[in-house]
C-alpha positions in Angstrom: 6.8 12.1 23.0 6.0 9.9 21.0 8.4 7.6 19.4 7.3 6.0 16.7 9.4 2.4 16.0 9.5 1.4 12.9 8.4 -1.1 11.3 5.4 -1.3 12.2 4.9 -5.0 13.4 1.5 -4.9 15.0 -0.9 -6.3 12.8 -4.0 -4.0 14.1 -1.9 -0.8 12.5 -0.5 -2.5 9.6 -4.1 -3.1 8.5 -5.0 0.4 9.4 -1.9 2.2 7.7 -2.9 -0.4 4.5 -6.8 0.3 4.4 -5.4 4.0 4.6 -3.4 4.2 2.1 -5.9 1.9 -0.6 -8.3 4.5 0.0 -7.1 7.6 0.0 -3.7 7.3 -2.8 -6.1 6.7 -5.5 -8.3 9.8 -4.7 -5.4 12.0 -4.5 -3.7 10.7 -7.7 -7.1 10.7 -9.5 -7.0 14.8 -8.7 -3.6 14.8 -10.8 -5.1 12.5 -13.6 -2.4 9.9 -12.4 -4.2 6.5 -12.3 -5.0 5.3 -9.2 -3.3 1.8 -9.5 -0.1 3.7 -10.1 -0.5 5.4 -7.1 -1.0 2.2 -5.4 2.2 0.7 -6.8 4.7 3.8 -5.6 2.9 3.9 -2.1 3.7 0.4 -2.0 7.3 1.4 -2.5 7.4 4.4 -0.8 5.9 2.3 2.7 7.7 -0.8 2.2 10.7 -2.2 3.0 12.8 -0.9 0.6 11.7 2.3 0.9 11.2 4.3 3.9 10.7 1.0 6.4 7.6 1.9 7.5 6.4 -2.0 7.3 8.3 -5.1 7.0 7.9 -7.5 4.7 5.7 -9.8 6.9 2.3 -12.3 6.2 0.0 -9.7 5.6 2.1 -7.5 3.4 2.6 -9.9 1.4 -1.4 -10.9 1.3 -2.2 -7.6 0.2 0.8 -7.3 -2.2 -1.0 -10.9 -4.1 -4.7 -9.3 -3.6 -3.0 -6.3 -5.6 -1.4 -8.1 -8.4 -4.6 -10.2 -8.6 -6.7 -6.7 -8.9 -4.4 -5.6 -11.7 -4.7 -8.8 -13.3 -8.3 -8.0 -13.2 -8.6 -4.8 -14.3 -5.9 -5.4 -17.2 -8.4 -8.4 -18.6 -11.2 -5.6 -17.8 -9.1 -3.6 -20.8 
């Protein structure tokens, strides 16, 4: 029987999960006619430590959060 230990601590599954979220969530939200950045923010809330607790607040999550903030500022600058 497969048991998933949460939060995920190994760097490879964390990175794979984050890449999966970054690739799939904007596509799903585009189909729903909602901006993809909103989907990324909501997905971060859901999988984060205060949501379902799938990921803990480690160094990789902090790095991706910083990259996300820079991405939001970049998109705001384009508008």
